[in-house]
C-alpha positions as CSV (number, residue, x, y, z in Angstrom):
1,M,-28.5,-61.4,-45.8
2,P,-30.2,-60.5,-49.5
3,P,-33.6,-58.8,-49.6
4,T,-36.6,-60.7,-49.7
5,N,-39.5,-58.4,-50.6
6,S,-37.7,-56.9,-53.8
7,P,-39.9,-56.9,-56.9
8,F,-36.6,-57.6,-58.8
9,D,-34.8,-60.8,-58.8
10,T,-32.7,-61.7,-55.6
11,C,-29.0,-61.7,-56.5
12,F,-26.7,-63.4,-54.4
13,H,-23.4,-65.0,-54.3
14,I,-22.8,-68.9,-54.2
15,H,-19.1,-70.1,-53.9
16,M,-18.8,-73.9,-54.7
17,V,-15.5,-75.3,-53.8
18,S,-14.4,-78.8,-55.0
19,D,-11.4,-80.9,-54.9
20,S,-12.4,-82.3,-58.3
21,T,-14.0,-80.8,-61.4
22,G,-16.8,-79.2,-59.5
23,E,-19.5,-80.7,-61.8
24,T,-21.4,-82.2,-59.1
25,L,-21.5,-79.0,-57.1
26,M,-22.6,-77.1,-60.3
27,E,-25.5,-79.6,-60.9
28,V,-26.7,-79.8,-57.1
29,M,-26.6,-76.1,-57.0
30,R,-28.5,-75.4,-60.3
31,A,-31.2,-78.0,-59.4
32,S,-31.6,-76.4,-55.8
33,V,-31.6,-72.8,-56.8
34,A,-34.3,-73.7,-59.7
35,Q,-36.6,-74.3,-56.7
36,F,-36.8,-70.7,-55.7
37,E,-38.5,-68.4,-58.0
38,G,-37.2,-64.9,-58.3
39,T,-33.4,-65.6,-57.7
40,S,-30.4,-64.9,-59.5
41,P,-27.2,-66.7,-58.0
42,L,-24.0,-65.0,-58.9
43,E,-21.8,-68.1,-59.3
44,H,-18.1,-68.8,-58.3
45,L,-16.8,-72.2,-59.0
46,Y,-13.4,-73.1,-57.6
47,A,-12.0,-76.5,-58.9
48,L,-9.1,-78.9,-58.0
49,V,-8.7,-77.3,-54.8
50,R,-6.6,-79.4,-52.9
51,S,-3.8,-77.1,-51.0
52,S,-4.1,-74.8,-48.1
53,K,-2.6,-72.2,-50.3
54,Q,-5.4,-72.7,-53.1
55,L,-8.1,-72.6,-50.3
56,D,-6.4,-69.3,-49.1
57,R,-7.4,-67.8,-52.3
58,V,-10.7,-69.2,-52.5
59,L,-11.7,-68.0,-49.0
60,D,-10.0,-64.1,-49.9
61,E,-12.8,-64.2,-52.8
62,V,-15.5,-65.5,-50.1
63,A,-14.6,-62.6,-48.0
64,A,-14.8,-60.2,-50.7
65,Y,-18.2,-61.4,-51.8
66,P,-19.9,-63.0,-49.0
67,G,-22.6,-65.8,-49.7
68,V,-23.4,-69.3,-49.6
69,V,-20.5,-72.0,-49.7
70,M,-21.0,-75.3,-50.9
71,Y,-18.2,-77.6,-50.9
72,T,-17.1,-81.4,-52.0
73,I,-13.5,-81.7,-50.0
74,V,-12.4,-85.2,-48.6
75,N,-9.1,-83.9,-47.0
76,A,-10.1,-83.5,-43.3
77,D,-7.7,-80.6,-42.7
78,L,-8.8,-78.4,-45.6
79,R,-12.5,-79.1,-44.7
80,R,-11.8,-77.9,-41.2
81,E,-9.8,-74.8,-42.2
82,L,-12.9,-74.0,-44.6
83,E,-15.4,-74.7,-41.9
84,T,-13.6,-72.4,-39.5
85,R,-13.1,-69.6,-41.9
86,C,-17.0,-69.7,-42.9
87,V,-18.0,-69.5,-39.2
88,E,-15.7,-66.5,-38.7
89,L,-17.1,-64.6,-41.9
90,G,-20.5,-65.7,-41.0
91,V,-21.5,-67.5,-44.0
92,P,-23.1,-70.9,-44.3
93,A,-20.9,-73.9,-45.5
94,I,-22.7,-76.9,-47.0
95,A,-20.9,-80.4,-47.5
96,I,-23.2,-81.6,-50.1
97,L,-22.3,-85.1,-50.1
98,D,-22.0,-85.8,-46.4
99,P,-25.7,-87.0,-45.9
100,M,-25.3,-89.4,-48.9
101,L,-21.9,-90.7,-47.9
102,A,-22.9,-91.1,-44.1
103,T,-25.8,-93.1,-45.0
104,L,-24.1,-95.4,-47.8
105,S,-21.5,-96.0,-45.3
106,A,-23.9,-97.1,-42.6
107,Y,-25.8,-99.3,-45.0
108,L,-22.8,-101.0,-46.4
109,G,-20.8,-101.2,-43.3
110,R,-17.7,-99.7,-45.2
111,P,-15.8,-96.6,-44.5
112,V,-15.4,-93.8,-47.1
113,A,-12.4,-94.1,-49.1
114,S,-11.8,-90.2,-48.9
115,R,-10.0,-89.8,-52.2
116,A,-10.3,-86.6,-54.1
117,G,-11.9,-87.0,-57.4
118,A,-12.5,-90.6,-56.7
119,Q,-15.5,-90.5,-59.2
120,R,-13.4,-89.4,-62.1
121,S,-11.1,-92.4,-62.2
122,L,-9.8,-93.1,-65.6
123,D,-11.8,-96.6,-65.6
124,A,-13.8,-98.2,-68.4
125,D,-16.6,-95.9,-68.1
126,Y,-14.7,-93.2,-68.5
127,Y,-13.2,-94.4,-71.9
128,R,-16.8,-95.0,-73.0
129,R,-17.8,-91.8,-72.6
130,I,-14.8,-90.5,-74.6
131,D,-15.9,-93.3,-77.3
132,A,-19.3,-92.0,-77.3
133,L,-18.3,-88.4,-77.6
134,N,-16.2,-89.4,-80.6
135,Y,-18.8,-91.3,-82.2
136,A,-21.3,-88.1,-81.8
137,M,-19.2,-85.9,-83.3
138,A,-18.4,-88.4,-86.1
139,H,-22.1,-88.8,-86.6
140,D,-23.3,-85.3,-86.1
141,D,-25.9,-84.0,-88.7
142,G,-26.0,-86.9,-91.0
143,Q,-22.4,-87.5,-91.2
144,G,-20.6,-90.6,-91.2
145,D,-22.0,-94.0,-91.5
146,D,-22.1,-97.4,-89.5
147,F,-25.5,-96.2,-87.7
148,E,-25.8,-99.9,-86.5
149,G,-23.1,-99.2,-84.3
150,A,-25.0,-96.5,-82.4
151,D,-27.1,-96.9,-79.3
152,I,-29.6,-94.2,-80.4
153,V,-30.3,-92.5,-83.7
154,L,-31.9,-88.8,-83.5
155,L,-34.2,-87.7,-86.5
156,G,-35.7,-84.1,-86.6
157,V,-36.1,-81.4,-88.7
158,S,-33.7,-78.2,-88.3
159,R,-33.9,-76.7,-84.8
160,T,-35.0,-79.8,-82.8
161,S,-32.0,-79.9,-80.9
162,K,-30.7,-82.9,-82.1
163,T,-26.8,-82.1,-81.6
164,P,-26.8,-80.7,-78.0
165,T,-29.2,-84.0,-77.0
166,S,-26.7,-86.0,-78.9
167,V,-23.7,-84.7,-77.0
168,Y,-25.4,-84.8,-73.6
169,L,-26.2,-88.5,-74.4
170,A,-22.5,-89.0,-75.1
171,H,-21.5,-87.4,-71.9
172,R,-23.7,-90.3,-70.3
173,G,-22.1,-92.8,-72.4
174,F,-24.6,-93.5,-75.2
175,R,-23.3,-93.5,-78.7
176,A,-25.8,-91.1,-80.2
177,A,-25.9,-90.0,-84.0
178,N,-28.3,-87.4,-85.4
179,I,-29.7,-87.0,-88.9
180,P,-31.8,-83.9,-90.1
181,L,-35.0,-84.4,-91.7
182,V,-35.4,-82.3,-95.2
183,K,-38.3,-82.7,-97.3
184,D,-37.3,-84.3,-100.9
185,V,-34.1,-85.6,-99.3
186,P,-33.7,-89.2,-98.7
187,L,-32.5,-90.8,-95.4
188,P,-29.7,-93.1,-95.5
189,P,-31.4,-96.5,-96.6
190,D,-29.7,-98.3,-93.5
191,I,-32.1,-96.1,-91.4
192,F,-35.1,-98.2,-92.1
193,H,-33.2,-101.7,-91.3
194,L,-31.6,-100.9,-88.0
195,R,-31.8,-103.5,-85.6
196,N,-29.3,-102.3,-82.4
197,P,-30.2,-98.7,-82.2
198,L,-32.9,-97.0,-80.9
199,V,-34.4,-94.5,-83.4
200,V,-36.1,-91.4,-81.7
201,G,-38.0,-88.9,-83.7
202,L,-37.7,-85.1,-82.0
203,T,-40.4,-82.6,-82.8
204,A,-41.5,-79.3,-81.4
205,S,-44.6,-76.7,-81.9
206,P,-44.2,-74.8,-85.2
207,E,-43.9,-71.6,-83.2
208,R,-41.3,-72.6,-81.4
209,I,-39.2,-73.8,-84.4
210,V,-39.8,-70.5,-86.2
211,Q,-38.6,-68.5,-83.3
212,I,-35.4,-70.5,-83.0
213,R,-34.7,-70.2,-86.8
214,R,-35.3,-66.6,-86.8
215,N,-32.9,-66.0,-84.0
216,R,-30.3,-68.2,-85.6
217,L,-30.5,-66.0,-89.1
218,L,-30.2,-63.1,-86.9
219,S,-27.0,-64.2,-85.4
220,L,-25.8,-64.6,-88.8
221,N,-26.7,-61.2,-89.8
222,E,-29.2,-62.9,-92.3
223,D,-32.8,-61.0,-92.5
224,R,-34.1,-62.2,-95.9
225,D,-37.5,-64.2,-95.8
226,T,-37.2,-67.7,-96.8
227,N,-39.2,-70.9,-96.3
228,Y,-36.8,-71.7,-93.6
229,I,-38.8,-69.3,-91.4
230,D,-42.3,-69.6,-93.3
231,D,-44.8,-70.4,-90.8
232,F,-46.8,-72.4,-93.6
233,A,-43.3,-74.3,-94.7
234,V,-42.4,-75.2,-91.2
235,R,-45.7,-76.7,-90.4
236,E,-45.5,-78.7,-93.5
237,E,-42.0,-79.9,-92.5
238,I,-43.1,-80.9,-89.0
239,L,-46.1,-82.7,-90.3
240,F,-43.9,-84.5,-92.9
241,A,-41.7,-85.5,-90.0
242,K,-44.7,-86.8,-87.7
243,R,-46.1,-88.8,-90.4
244,L,-42.6,-90.4,-91.2
245,Y,-42.2,-91.4,-87.3
246,A,-45.8,-92.9,-87.5
247,K,-45.1,-94.9,-90.5
248,H,-42.2,-96.5,-88.9
249,K,-43.6,-96.5,-85.5
250,W,-40.8,-94.7,-84.3
251,P,-41.1,-93.0,-80.6
252,T,-41.5,-89.4,-80.8
253,I,-40.5,-86.8,-78.5
254,D,-41.9,-83.2,-78.2
255,V,-39.2,-81.0,-77.3
256,T,-40.8,-77.5,-77.0
257,R,-41.0,-77.3,-73.3
258,R,-38.4,-80.0,-72.7
259,S,-34.7,-79.1,-71.4
260,I,-31.8,-81.2,-72.9
261,E,-31.3,-83.0,-69.7
262,E,-35.3,-84.0,-69.6
263,T,-35.2,-85.0,-73.4
264,A,-31.9,-87.3,-73.0
265,A,-33.8,-88.8,-69.9
266,K,-36.7,-89.8,-71.7
267,I,-34.7,-91.2,-74.5
268,I,-32.5,-93.4,-72.2
269,N,-35.8,-94.7,-70.3
270,L,-37.0,-95.6,-74.1
271,L,-33.5,-97.2,-74.7
272,M,-33.6,-99.2,-71.6
273,E,-37.2,-100.3,-72.4
274,K,-36.2,-101.5,-75.7
275,R,-33.3,-103.5,-74.4
276,N,-35.3,-105.4,-71.9
277,L,-37.8,-106.3,-74.2
278,T,-35.0,-107.8,-76.5
279,A,-33.0,-109.3,-73.7
């Protein structure tokens, strides 16, 4: 058992075993661990585990680094093998989808399909996400045109997380373009006449923007003082952006204390509200 009264972070091994990509496991694990302060999980991800031989290698790793085992495996024989070995090793094994699947099965009156990676089928939704990702890449940082073809257009000064938010939205299947706001550089005229997309303005505190920009310059071995990291200049940029958003009645999101996922969730909610109003 990991120590519980240490003044330092509690480190522990957590093994995620999946017969698919492991994305679901990773998201659930990180969301769960985030509820426990002072913990640092040492992550071990094993994806596409679909044979006894593959599982044996996983279990050797678990034996070498004992810790919590989380899994999403539909094959009954592999599940039994994994659960038996975990009992022998004295480590907990958690089938994270079982409660949800059992509840849905009872409610719907239908058996579980038991197909590995069923949620990753190459269906229309999959191709929609790929199309959205291609669109986001082609319309990153003000590139491209056809902004009317977007679901969402993000505006913001440098370092307001426009690109990672666009990519995350694309992963959710939304076509997102992003355009930087630079004083004295006009926006594409089409932006002011868009009908289909939701235009969203991103902003952040001046202190946060300066901090991120300084770190960016340091990573590029650039240490000159410029307006890019000047406190007064950054405040002017942000004020300019806020006035622009207010003038055109574009919804604004402050990303200072928001994760990319939280920002994207807020944007999706705004988009759904817009579509419901125009339906």
